[in-house]
C-alpha positions, -999 to +999 in steps of 0.1 A: +000+000+000+015+033-011+005+052+021+030+032+042+066+046+046+081+022+072+065-011+063+056-028+031+022-046+026+016-070-002-012-095-008-009-124-031-022-160-031-044-154-001-014-143+021-008-107+033+029-102+038+039-073+062+076-064+060+092-040+085+111-017+062+137+005+077+167-017+068+192+012+072+181+013+109+177-024+113+140-019+112+140+000+145+105+006+159+090+041+157+056+056+164+050+058+126+058+021+123+033+013+151+005+032+134+013+016+100+014-020+115-020-014+131-034-002+098-019-032+080-036-056+103-068-037+098-064-040+060-057-078+063-088-084+084-110-064+061-099-083+030-118-116+026-092-128+001-065-128+028-063-160+047-030-157+065-007-128+076+031-133+073+054-108+091+091-104+085+118-078+083+138-062+054+175-066+053+196-084+079+173-077+109+138-083+120+136-054+144+164-041+165+140-026+191+130+010+196+147+037+176+170+053+202+179+083+179+166+108+205+190+095+231+181+097+268+147+112+261+136+083+238+111+068+263+101+100+282+064+106+273+067+142+287+094+151+261+078+176+237+091+159+206+078+124+218+045+139+229+040+155+195+048+123+177+022+104+198-005+130+195-038+112+191-027+081+210-053+068+234-046+067+271-050+038+295-050+042+333-044+079+328-012+076+308-004+072+271-007+037+257+026+020+252+033+020+214+044-017+214+012-026+232-010-010+205+007-032+180+008-065+200-029-061+210-039-055+174-020-086+163-037-105+191-071-094+178-063-105+142-090-127+127-064-142+104-036-165+117-003-148+120+031-163+111+063-144+120+095-152+101+123-138+123+151-132+097+176-116+120+179-097+154+146-093+172+154-073+203+132-053+227+099-045+210+113-065+181+108-096+203+077-087+222+056-077+192+060-113+179+045-129+210+008-127+199+016-144+166+004-179+162+037-193+148+072-180+151+100-195+130+136-182+129+166-181+107+198-195+121+212-159+122+183-146+144+190-133+178+165-124+205+166-102+236+142-090+262+167-063+271+145-039+290+161-043+324+194-033+308+178+000+298+160+007+330+126-003+316+101-032+320+089-055+293+062-038+273+037-047+245+016-067+271+045-092+271+042-098+308+009-116+298+021-132+266+057-143+273+050-166+304+022-182+285+043-189+255+075-202+272+066-206+309+073-183+338+108-197+347+122-193+312+104-159+308+120-146+340+155-158+331+154-139+298+138-108+313+159-106+344+192-110+326+182-089+296+207-108+276+207-114+239+205-151+229+207-171+197+181-190+177+190-224+192+183-211+227+150-196+214+141-230+200+150-248+232+130-223+252+100-228+229+099-192+218+101-204+182+089-236+167+116-241+140+151-228+132+161-229+095+191-219+074+187-183+065+179-189+028+152-214+037+133-192+062+109-173+039+102-203+016+093-223+047+071-196+061+053-191+028+048-229+025+032-230+059+009-200+049+000-218+017-009-250+036-033-231+057-048-210+029-053-239+004-067-266+028-087-250+055-118-230+061-111-193+069-140-193+093-128-224+111-093-211+115-105-176+127-128-190+153-102-216+164-077-188+169-101-168+191-109-199+211-073-210+216-060-177+228-091-167+249-091-200+268-056-194+281-070-172+308-100-192+319-102-211+352-121-241+339-124-262+307-162-259+311-160-224+295-142-239+266-169-266+264-196-240+264-180-220+235-170-252+216-206-264+217-219-231+204-194-230+176-201-266+167-238-259+166-234-229+143-207-242+120-224-276+118-252-259+097-228-239+075-219-242+039-182-247+049-190-279+067-211-291+037-181-284+014-155-299+038-174-332+041-184-333+004-149-326-009-134-352+014-159-378+002-153-368-034-115-369-029-110-333-042-095-301-028-121-281-008-134-247-019-147-232+012-172-203+006-175-190+041-166-154+051-151-147+085-172-116+089-204-137+087-194-156+118-180-127+139-205-132+168-202-170+172-175-167+199-166-135+218-139-113+202-106-116+219-089-098+236-119-080+251-112-042+252-121-025+284-152-003+283-130+026+294-093+029+288-088+051+319 
C-alpha cells in the first residue's frame, strides 16, 4: 500500500505479507511504524481474500528494538518531541498507551492466523511484538533479547501476559531478568520459536506454511479456532471452553463450509470453502476484550 513509509504490505495467493522496512536502521521501531502496523492488520482483516498474515523484516534484521535516535529522552512521554509524535494516541490508566502494546494487542485481535519469520535480530519490542503471533520460526542468524532491564525499563507490549504463556514463567523470567541477547538455538530450546532454519530457507518455509493453511482450511474455522485457543488461556475451567465449543459446533455444523468440507473429502478433491469470516463474527466472543473505558 502506497501510504506506508516504514513497512511494506503485499497481498498475493491469499497471504498478506507485512515487512518491516527500515533496513538502514535495522527496522528499528517508531511511532510511525506502530501506526502503520495497526493499519496493515486492519487491512488484512478487512480483506476476505487474505487467509494468513506473514510478518518479516527487510535486510539483515527483523527489528532491533525501539529507535534510540533521540537518546536519553527516547522513552520520556513528557518530552515535547515524543508527545507531538504520539498526539492522538489513546490513554490507559491515565497515561499514554505503550506503542508496542498498541501493535501487539492489534496482532492478538487478528481474525487471520499470524506467522512471523524472524530473519535476524529481534530485540526489545522486536521480540515482544512477535508474541501474539500464532507461529514464530527463525533463521539461524536470528538473535533475541528482552533487554528492558538493561535500559531501566520493564517488558512492554503486554509481554508480561504473553511471554510466560508462550515459554513458561521460569524461562520468561530468566530472559527478562538477565536482559541478555540469545541465539536462535536457545529460542528453540525455550519454545519461543517452533523451528530454526538456514537463512535462505526461512521465507520459503514460512510461505509454504501459509499456503498450507490458505489452500486446505476454512477461513471461518481457523479464525474461530484462533479466538478460542487464545481466549481460553485465561479461563479457570475447561467448562468455559466446552460452552463455547458447543456453540461454535452448533453454528458451524449448519454452515456451507461444513457441507463443502465433508463433500470434498468424500469426493476426494480439494475443498473450496465459501464462508466469510465476517459472517461468523459473533459466534464466539472477540478476543482480547477491550475494556469499556481505557482510563
